[in-house]
C-alpha positions in Angstrom: -12.2 69.3 97.4 -10.3 67.1 100.2 -7.3 68.8 101.2 -4.4 67.1 101.9 -3.9 66.7 106.0 -0.3 68.7 106.1 -1.8 71.5 104.4 -5.0 71.6 106.8 -2.5 71.3 109.5 0.0 73.9 107.8 -3.5 76.4 107.6 -4.6 75.7 111.1 -1.0 77.1 112.3 -1.1 80.5 110.1 -2.9 82.1 113.4 -0.1 81.1 115.9 2.9 81.5 113.5 1.4 85.4 113.4 1.7 85.6 117.0 4.9 83.9 117.1 6.2 86.2 114.3 5.5 89.1 116.7 7.3 87.6 119.9 10.4 86.5 117.9 10.9 89.7 116.7 9.2 92.2 119.4 12.1 94.0 121.8 12.9 92.2 124.8 11.4 95.2 127.1 7.6 94.4 125.9 5.4 92.8 128.0 5.2 89.1 126.5 2.0 88.0 128.4 -0.6 88.3 126.4 0.7 87.1 122.8 2.3 84.4 124.7 -0.6 83.2 126.6 -2.9 83.6 123.2 0.0 81.1 121.4 0.2 78.9 124.4 -3.2 77.5 124.9 -4.1 76.8 120.9 -4.5 73.4 119.8 -2.1 73.0 117.3 0.9 74.3 119.1 1.0 73.3 122.9 2.7 70.2 122.2 6.3 71.7 122.3 5.6 73.8 125.3 3.1 70.9 127.1 5.5 68.6 126.6 8.5 70.9 127.6 8.1 69.9 131.6 7.9 66.4 130.2 11.1 66.2 128.6 13.5 68.5 130.7 12.9 65.7 133.1 12.5 62.4 131.2 16.5 61.8 130.3 17.2 61.5 134.1 14.3 59.3 134.2 15.1 57.1 131.2 18.5 57.6 131.0 20.5 58.2 134.0 24.5 57.8 133.3 26.1 56.6 136.2 29.3 58.2 135.5 27.8 61.4 135.5 25.9 60.8 138.7 29.2 59.3 140.2 30.4 63.1 140.0 28.1 64.4 142.5 25.6 61.9 144.1 26.1 59.4 146.6 24.8 56.3 144.6 22.6 55.4 141.8 21.0 52.2 141.2 17.8 52.0 139.4 14.3 53.7 139.3 13.6 53.5 142.8 17.2 53.6 144.4 17.5 57.1 146.2 19.9 59.6 144.9 21.8 61.3 147.8 23.4 65.0 147.6 26.4 64.9 150.0 27.6 68.8 149.8 25.6 71.5 149.2 25.6 72.5 145.3 28.6 74.7 144.5 30.2 75.8 141.4 31.1 72.1 140.5 27.6 71.6 140.5 26.7 70.9 136.7 23.1 68.8 137.2 19.4 70.7 136.6 19.5 74.5 136.9 19.3 77.2 140.0 19.8 74.9 142.8 19.4 76.2 146.1 22.5 76.4 149.0 20.3 76.0 151.8 19.6 72.3 151.4 21.2 68.6 150.6 18.7 66.9 148.0 17.5 63.3 148.5 16.2 62.2 145.0 14.0 59.2 143.9 12.2 58.2 141.0 9.1 55.8 141.6 7.5 53.4 139.1 4.5 52.6 141.1 3.0 50.5 138.4 5.1 47.9 140.0 3.3 48.0 143.3 3.5 50.6 146.2 6.5 52.0 147.4 7.2 52.3 151.2 9.4 55.9 152.0 11.3 55.6 155.5 11.6 58.9 156.7 14.5 59.4 160.1 13.9 60.9 163.4 15.5 64.6 163.1 17.3 66.1 166.2 15.8 69.4 166.6 12.8 71.1 165.7 14.8 73.5 163.9 16.1 70.9 161.4 13.7 71.8 158.4 12.8 68.8 156.0 10.6 67.8 153.7 9.8 64.4 151.3 7.5 66.0 148.7 5.7 63.4 145.8 5.1 64.8 142.5 3.3 63.2 139.8 4.5 62.1 136.2 3.3 65.8 134.9 5.4 67.3 138.3 1.8 68.3 140.0 3.1 67.8 143.9 0.3 65.7 145.4 1.3 65.3 149.1 3.9 65.8 151.5 5.5 64.7 154.7 8.1 67.6 156.8 9.0 69.4 159.3 6.5 71.9 158.3 3.6 69.4 158.5 4.3 67.8 162.4 5.3 64.9 160.4 7.1 61.9 162.1 9.4 59.8 161.4 8.7 56.3 160.3 7.4 54.6 157.0 5.1 56.1 154.7 3.1 54.2 151.6 2.9 55.8 148.1 0.6 54.0 145.9 0.0 54.6 142.1 -2.6 55.0 139.6 -2.8 51.1 139.4 -3.0 50.6 143.2 -6.5 50.5 144.7 -7.7 53.5 146.9 -10.4 51.1 148.6 -8.1 48.1 149.6 -6.4 47.8 153.1 -2.8 48.1 153.2 -1.4 46.2 156.5 1.0 48.4 158.5 -0.2 51.6 157.8 -2.9 53.8 158.7 -4.9 56.3 156.5 -2.9 59.2 157.5 0.3 57.3 156.4 -0.8 56.5 152.8 -0.7 58.9 150.0 -2.4 58.0 146.4 -0.7 59.2 143.2 -2.4 60.2 140.3 0.0 58.8 137.9 2.3 55.7 138.2 5.4 57.2 137.7 6.9 59.5 140.4 9.5 61.7 141.4 10.5 62.5 145.1 13.1 65.1 145.6 13.5 65.6 149.5 15.7 68.1 151.3 17.2 68.6 154.6 18.3 72.2 155.7 22.1 72.5 156.8 22.0 75.0 159.7 25.4 76.4 159.0 28.8 75.9 157.6 30.1 73.3 159.6 26.3 71.2 159.9 26.9 69.3 156.1 27.9 66.2 157.9 25.2 66.2 160.4 22.9 66.8 157.6 24.1 64.2 155.2 24.2 61.5 157.9 20.3 62.5 158.1 20.1 61.9 154.4 21.5 58.5 154.2 18.8 57.1 156.9 16.1 58.0 154.0 14.8 54.8 152.8 12.7 53.5 149.3 11.5 49.7 149.4 8.8 47.9 147.5 5.6 47.2 150.0 5.2 43.5 149.1 8.5 42.3 147.1 6.8 39.1 145.5 3.5 41.1 144.6 5.4 43.9 143.3 7.6 41.7 141.1 4.3 40.3 139.4 2.1 43.5 138.9 3.4 43.9 135.7 5.9 42.0 132.8 7.3 45.4 132.1 7.1 48.6 134.1 6.1 51.8 132.8 9.4 53.0 133.1 10.9 50.4 130.6 8.0 51.3 128.4 8.7 54.9 128.2 12.6 54.2 128.1 12.4 51.8 125.5 10.0 54.2 123.4 12.6 57.3 124.0 15.5 55.3 123.0 13.6 53.9 119.9 13.0 57.3 118.7 17.0 57.9 118.6 16.9 59.9 121.6 19.2 57.4 123.5 22.3 59.4 121.9 21.3 62.4 123.7 23.5 62.4 127.1 22.1 65.1 128.4 18.9 67.5 128.6 20.3 69.9 126.0 21.3 67.6 123.7 17.5 66.3 124.3 15.8 69.7 123.8 17.8 70.8 120.5 16.8 67.1 119.1 13.3 68.5 119.0 14.5 70.8 115.8 16.4 67.7 114.0 13.7 64.9 114.9 10.4 66.5 115.6 8.6 63.3 114.5 10.5 60.9 116.7 10.3 64.0 119.7 6.6 64.0 119.2 6.3 60.3 119.0 7.9 59.7 122.5 5.9 62.4 124.1 3.3 61.0 122.5 3.9 57.6 124.0 4.5 59.3 127.3 1.1 60.8 127.2 -0.6 57.3 126.9 1.7 55.6 129.1 1.0 57.1 132.2 -2.0 59.9 131.4 -2.5 63.0 133.6 -4.9 63.2 136.4 -7.7 64.2 134.4 -6.7 61.1 131.6 -5.7 61.5 128.1 -7.3 63.9 126.5 -8.6 62.9 123.0 -7.7 66.3 121.3 -4.2 66.1 123.0 -3.8 62.5 121.1 -5.4 63.9 118.0 -3.3 66.6 118.1 0.3 64.7 119.1 -0.4 62.6 115.9 -1.1 64.8 113.6 2.1 66.2 114.6 3.9 63.4 114.4 2.3 62.6 110.8 3.3 66.0 109.5 6.4 66.8 111.2 8.6 65.7 108.4 6.6 67.6 105.5 8.9 70.4 104.1 5.6 72.5 104.1 5.4 72.6 107.8 9.2 72.4 108.9 9.5 76.0 109.3 6.7 76.4 111.4 8.3 73.9 113.9 11.8 75.5 113.8 9.7 79.3 114.2 7.4 77.3 116.7 10.6 76.0 119.1 12.3 79.1 118.8 9.0 81.4 120.4 8.2 78.7 122.6 12.0 79.1 124.3 11.6 83.0 123.6 8.2 82.9 125.6 9.4 80.8 128.5 12.4 82.7 128.8 10.6 86.5 129.0 7.2 86.1 129.9 6.4 87.1 133.4 3.1 84.9 133.7 3.2 85.3 137.5 2.9 88.0 139.9 5.5 90.7 139.4 6.2 93.2 142.3 7.0 97.1 141.6 10.5 96.5 142.0 11.0 94.1 139.4 10.8 90.3 140.9 8.5 87.9 139.8 6.8 84.9 141.4 4.7 82.2 140.3 1.6 81.4 142.8 0.6 78.1 140.9 4.0 76.3 141.2 4.0 72.8 141.8 -0.3 72.8 141.1 -0.4 73.0 137.4 -3.1 70.5 136.8 -5.2 71.4 139.8 -7.9 73.1 137.7 -7.7 72.9 133.8 -4.6 70.9 133.7 -3.7 73.1 130.7 -1.5 75.6 132.6 1.4 75.1 130.3 3.2 78.2 130.1 3.8 78.6 134.2 4.9 74.7 133.9 7.2 75.2 131.1 9.0 78.2 132.7 9.1 76.5 136.3 10.7 73.8 134.3 13.4 76.3 132.6 14.2 78.1 135.9 12.9 76.3 138.9 12.8 72.4 138.1 10.0 70.5 140.5 8.9 73.6 142.7 7.4 73.6 145.9 3.6 74.9 146.1 3.6 78.6 147.4 2.5 77.5 150.7 5.5 75.9 151.5 7.9 78.7 149.5 7.9 81.4 147.1 10.8 81.5 144.6 11.1 85.3 143.5 13.1 85.5 140.1 14.8 88.7 139.2 17.3 89.7 136.4 17.0 93.5 136.3 18.4 96.3 138.3 15.9 99.3 139.7 16.6 101.2 136.2 15.3 97.7 133.9 18.9 97.1 133.2 20.5 93.6 133.0 21.9 92.3 136.1 25.7 92.3 134.7 28.8 93.2 136.8 31.1 91.9 134.3 32.4 95.8 133.3 32.8 96.7 137.0 29.4 97.3 137.8 28.3 97.4 141.4 25.1 96.7 143.2 22.8 96.2 146.1 19.8 95.3 148.0 18.8 96.7 151.0 16.6 94.4 153.0 14.1 95.5 155.8 14.0 92.4 158.1 12.3 90.2 159.1 11.9 89.2 155.7 8.6 87.0 155.3 9.4 83.7 155.8 8.8 81.6 159.1 11.2 79.0 158.6 14.2 80.3 156.7 14.8 82.6 153.8 17.8 82.8 151.2 19.3 85.3 148.2 21.4 83.1 146.0 23.1 84.4 142.8 23.2 82.1 139.5 25.1 83.1 136.2 22.9 84.1 133.7 24.2 82.0 130.9 23.3 78.7 132.4 21.5 79.5 135.8 24.2 77.4 137.6 26.6 78.6 140.8 30.0 79.8 139.7 33.3 80.2 141.1 34.2 82.6 143.3 37.1 83.6 145.6 35.5 83.2 148.9 33.0 80.3 148.2 30.0 82.5 148.8 26.8 81.5 146.7 24.2 82.9 148.7 23.0 85.3 151.7 20.7 83.9 154.3 19.4 84.2 157.8 21.7 81.5 159.1 24.7 83.4 157.2 27.5 84.0 159.6 29.9 87.3 160.3 27.3 89.9 158.6 27.0 93.5 159.6 23.6 94.7 160.3 22.6 98.1 160.4 19.4 100.2 161.6 17.4 100.3 164.3 17.7 96.8 166.4 20.0 96.1 163.7 17.2 95.4 161.2 18.6 96.6 158.3 20.8 93.9 156.1 22.4 95.4 152.9 24.3 93.0 150.2 26.7 94.2 148.1 27.2 92.7 144.9 30.1 92.8 142.7 32.8 90.9 140.6 35.7 92.7 142.4 36.4 91.8 145.8 35.6 94.5 147.9 38.3 96.0 151.1 38.6 93.5 153.3 37.6 95.1 157.0 34.7 96.9 155.1 31.1 96.2 155.4 30.8 95.9 151.9 33.4 92.9 151.9 31.2 91.5 155.4 28.0 91.4 153.1 29.7 91.0 149.8 27.6 88.1 147.2 30.4 87.4 144.5 29.0 88.3 140.9 30.6 86.6 137.8 33.6 88.2 136.1 32.5 87.3 133.0 28.6 87.0 132.4 25.4 88.6 133.8 23.4 87.3 136.6 20.1 86.4 137.9 18.8 86.4 141.7 16.1 83.6 143.5 14.9 85.0 146.4 13.5 81.5 148.3 11.4 82.3 151.3 10.2 79.4 153.3 7.0 79.5 155.2 5.3 82.5 153.4 2.8 84.4 155.0 -0.8 84.6 153.3 -0.5 87.8 152.0 3.0 87.4 150.2 1.8 84.3 148.6 -1.4 86.8 147.8 1.5 88.8 145.8 1.3 91.7 148.5 5.1 91.4 149.0 7.9 93.0 146.8 11.4 92.1 147.6 13.7 95.0 147.7 14.9 96.5 144.6 18.7 95.9 143.2 20.4 99.3 142.9 23.2 100.0 140.6 25.6 102.4 142.6 28.8 104.6 141.9 31.8 102.2 141.4 33.9 104.9 143.0 31.7 105.2 146.0 33.9 105.0 149.5 33.5 101.8 151.6 32.4 101.8 154.7 34.5 100.8 157.9 33.1 98.4 160.0 33.2 100.8 162.9 30.7 102.9 161.1 28.7 100.4 159.6 27.1 98.7 163.0 27.2 95.5 164.8 29.3 92.7 163.5 27.4 89.4 163.9 29.7 86.4 163.7 
């Protein structure tokens, strides 16, 4: 007997829904890795997860609001224009999540369906000035980069998309200055290190010297009558998503318009497929989702799927888990190198660290609990410490940044300190050869003139918090998961403070 497609689809969802229901109702402290791994690779429910990274980044690509951009960025004129951050992210920064407070960002969206693009890199002032320009494809796999870590020189580099020839010669460029992208839609997010509190203008001056320009304007203008960016934008807007002004609204629209959401995802997937091509199974899955999305019998499955996918993303540790509670991914930025279906890693990175660099360049350690596995929260007067044995395993630089856990953004504090790093001034060190650094975390200000005040990292007064420890230039043993950052320890709020004369030498 022939069964209606929606009933077949509903039956296919039954197994994943059983897993989903367990995840949705389970206590927060249980290990979600196995059930979420079982859920995400299924062919009936990976669509929300597999597209999560793409959707998180699609709004700025297809509908960048100039009025929003003016509040933080220097300028934005189109897909091939550079967006420059003129100051380090702070409590006034509201775009994206978990911004670092170490580098200025240089962002560009490249539509290579119109032809290759030239990236011009300035000559930097000192070897200590870390900089990097990574190139990410449409699915946020980093396929190449230039930067200080690679001894890259200044000058012009060429980026060629899927539509460009791999065998053609490109006059003016040698092979070591040409990058071939697996897709035509690209994302470039450069970083320029700010060396100290007074160095921001100098770092910004270098950022202003970056350039993005067509390789051959006349040729580029005639390759395609309609660029892939325009095709995708029209699809998104035609699906009704043009009404959403921010990522939150865009994602929330999924539960209200699942058919339109999956249609936009399918158009993106077909317009610019991943490196291993468009999978017939994925296309069929998305078409099936579009067809059945509005059916009442499957609507509850979509609602549950959205909730569970979010819970898996937020609560599953998919990488290394250190004994001290810190986690990190060792596949960030290289999701499609193997099977191309590492949905959970990709989605979790999209939630916490959008467009991360690969672990060979930097490890992002994440922490949201203390040494007793309790949620980090100083809003009720709790104090914490984290004690580093120096040096931290990072050959380039490192930083410990604190975020409001409710929105993963930086927050206002009385001393405008958002992280502590290897360049921080006026810190107090102890131990043999001053090789110990104890950071003090609290919502209330410690007594001025104490070690706690010198090493104070303010916590939000009205919310929980999370940490990201960034270690740029990590050694192999750290990449392999053999480094455990120190635990965050809750301390007695009434404990006496340490005078500077006892704490050790104060570095200025």
